[in-house]
C-alpha positions in Angstrom: -74.4 -174.3 172.6 -77.1 -172.2 171.0 -74.8 -169.5 170.0 -72.4 -172.0 168.7 -75.3 -173.4 166.5 -76.0 -169.9 165.1 -72.3 -169.3 164.3 -72.0 -172.8 162.7 -75.2 -172.3 160.5 -73.8 -168.7 159.6 -70.5 -170.4 158.3 -72.1 -173.7 157.1 -70.4 -173.6 153.7 -66.9 -173.0 155.2 -67.3 -175.9 157.5 -67.8 -178.2 154.4 -64.6 -176.4 152.8 -63.1 -173.6 154.6 -61.9 -170.9 152.2 -59.0 -168.2 152.7 -61.0 -165.2 154.1 -62.0 -164.5 157.6 -65.0 -166.9 157.4 -62.7 -169.6 156.6 -60.3 -168.8 159.2 -62.9 -168.7 162.0 -64.4 -172.0 160.7 -61.0 -173.5 160.8 -60.3 -172.5 164.4 -63.6 -173.8 165.4 -63.0 -177.2 163.6 -59.4 -177.4 165.4 -61.2 -177.3 168.9 -64.2 -179.5 167.8 -62.1 -182.2 166.0 -58.8 -182.6 167.9 -59.6 -185.2 170.7 -62.4 -186.8 168.7 -60.2 -187.6 165.5 -57.7 -189.7 167.7 -60.5 -191.4 169.7 -62.4 -192.5 166.7 -59.3 -194.0 165.3 -58.6 -195.8 168.5 -62.0 -197.1 168.8 -63.0 -197.9 165.1 -59.8 -199.4 164.1 -58.3 -200.6 167.3 -57.4 -204.1 165.7 -56.1 -202.6 162.3 -53.1 -204.3 160.7 -49.8 -202.8 159.9 -48.6 -202.2 156.2 -52.2 -201.2 155.0 -53.5 -198.5 153.0 -55.5 -196.0 154.6 -57.8 -193.2 153.0 -59.1 -190.1 155.3 -61.9 -187.9 154.0 -61.5 -184.4 155.1 -58.1 -184.7 157.1 -58.5 -181.2 158.0 -55.7 -180.1 160.5 -54.5 -183.7 160.3 -55.0 -184.9 163.9 -56.3 -188.4 162.7 -53.7 -188.4 159.8 -51.1 -187.8 162.4 -52.1 -190.6 164.7 -52.4 -193.2 161.8 -48.9 -192.3 160.5 -47.3 -192.6 164.1 -49.1 -195.4 165.5 -51.0 -197.4 162.7 -47.8 -198.4 160.7 -49.5 -197.7 157.3 -47.9 -198.4 153.9 -49.7 -195.5 152.6 -52.1 -193.0 153.6 -54.2 -191.0 151.1 -55.9 -187.5 152.1 -58.8 -186.3 150.2 -59.7 -182.6 150.9 -61.6 -180.2 148.8 -60.5 -177.3 150.8 -57.1 -175.6 149.6 -56.8 -173.9 153.0 -56.6 -177.4 154.6 -54.5 -178.8 152.0 -51.9 -176.0 152.3 -51.8 -176.8 156.0 -51.2 -180.5 155.6 -48.3 -180.1 153.1 -46.5 -177.9 155.5 -47.3 -180.2 158.4 -46.4 -183.5 156.9 -43.3 -182.5 154.7 -41.3 -185.7 155.5 -44.2 -188.1 154.9 -45.1 -186.6 151.6 -41.6 -186.8 150.2 -41.3 -190.2 151.5 -44.5 -191.4 150.0 -46.2 -192.1 153.1 -48.7 -189.8 152.7 -50.4 -188.1 149.7 -52.9 -185.4 149.5 -55.8 -185.3 146.8 -57.6 -182.2 145.6 -60.7 -184.6 144.9 -64.4 -184.5 145.9 -64.7 -188.1 147.4 -67.4 -189.2 144.9 -64.5 -189.5 142.4 -61.6 -191.5 143.8 -59.8 -192.0 140.6 -56.5 -192.3 142.0 -57.5 -195.6 143.9 -57.9 -198.8 142.0 -60.8 -201.0 143.1 -60.2 -202.8 146.3 -56.9 -201.0 146.9 -57.9 -199.2 150.3 -58.0 -201.4 153.5 -59.4 -198.6 156.0 -61.5 -195.6 155.4 -62.1 -192.7 157.7 -63.9 -189.5 157.9 -64.8 -187.1 160.9 -67.6 -184.6 160.5 -67.7 -185.3 157.0 -70.6 -187.6 156.3 -73.1 -184.8 156.7 -71.8 -183.0 153.3 -71.9 -186.2 151.2 -74.6 -185.5 148.7 -76.1 -187.5 147.2 -74.8 -190.2 149.8 -75.5 -193.2 147.4 -73.1 -191.8 144.8 -70.3 -191.5 147.5 -71.2 -194.9 149.0 -70.9 -196.3 145.7 -67.2 -195.0 145.2 -66.3 -196.1 148.6 -67.5 -199.6 148.1 -65.5 -199.9 144.8 -61.9 -198.8 146.2 -62.3 -200.7 149.5 -60.8 -204.0 149.7 -62.5 -207.2 150.9 -63.2 -207.0 154.5 -62.0 -203.5 154.3 -63.4 -201.1 157.3 -65.0 -198.0 157.0 -66.0 -195.5 159.7 -67.3 -192.1 160.2 -67.5 -189.8 163.3 -70.6 -187.7 163.6 -72.1 -185.5 166.1 -75.9 -185.2 166.9 -75.4 -181.7 167.3 -75.4 -181.4 163.4 -79.2 -182.7 163.2 -80.5 -179.1 163.9 -77.9 -177.4 161.6 -78.4 -175.9 158.2 -79.9 -178.6 155.8 -78.5 -176.9 152.9 -75.1 -178.1 153.9 -75.7 -180.7 156.6 -77.5 -182.9 154.7 -76.9 -186.6 156.2 -78.0 -186.3 159.9 -80.5 -189.2 160.1 -78.1 -191.8 161.2 -80.5 -194.8 160.5 -81.1 -193.4 157.1 -77.4 -193.6 156.5 -77.1 -197.1 157.8 -79.8 -198.3 155.5 -78.1 -196.6 152.7 -74.6 -198.1 153.4 -76.4 -201.7 153.6 -78.0 -201.0 150.1 -74.5 -200.1 148.9 -73.4 -203.5 150.0 -71.7 -202.7 153.2 -72.0 -205.4 156.1 -72.2 -205.0 159.8 -73.3 -201.5 159.7 -73.5 -200.2 163.1 -74.4 -196.7 164.5 -72.7 -196.4 167.9 -74.1 -194.9 170.9 -72.8 -191.4 172.0 -69.3 -191.3 173.5 -67.3 -188.6 175.0 -63.8 -187.6 174.1 -61.0 -185.3 175.5 -60.8 -183.2 178.4 -64.1 -181.3 177.6 -66.1 -184.5 177.2 -67.4 -183.7 173.8 -70.1 -186.2 172.5 -70.0 -187.9 169.2 -70.7 -191.2 167.9 -69.2 -193.6 165.3 -70.9 -195.3 162.5 -68.7 -198.5 161.2 -69.3 -200.8 158.3 -67.1 -203.4 156.3 -66.9 -204.5 153.0 -68.0 -208.1 152.4 -67.1 -210.6 149.5 -68.1 -209.5 145.9 
């Protein structure tokens, strides 16, 4: 575990946005292992009662594990994926050719503090796994999330306590109670920092922070 933290700290900038070099390749390989099972578990857990024909927004879809589950099992009318890594966007374009062509999935080269493609109140479900740490300043991003979410829209972030000890220059938001308080100050209701849970055959631990948008 200690070796893993040393490696992640050395590659911290690539964990936020993997590049095309060897550091980016290593980071993407590590994220594939870390995120595969947790992505699906988080969607099942946080959005178990989601409705069909709704619009989803995924922040940092990466390898597309959650994206694939949403498209296959949540019957969305549309899924928007926002990723600042061209390496990941390229992989997503190759993986979801049919879904992009039929308009069910759209990839955006955007930082999530400026979701200009989305009208106010146009997103029903917002999700990000291992993304929350990097949203700095968090209040700016939360304001934008609150703008685009529909009334009663749901938001969920998967986070790992292992990030608490990582490079603070990149892993900025790791105080979950502070994140909860900032979400409430941004206007979100029913903000819950979930207990640690396990996912996958390796029993990887993480927790889910959930919230919803109330009436304006």
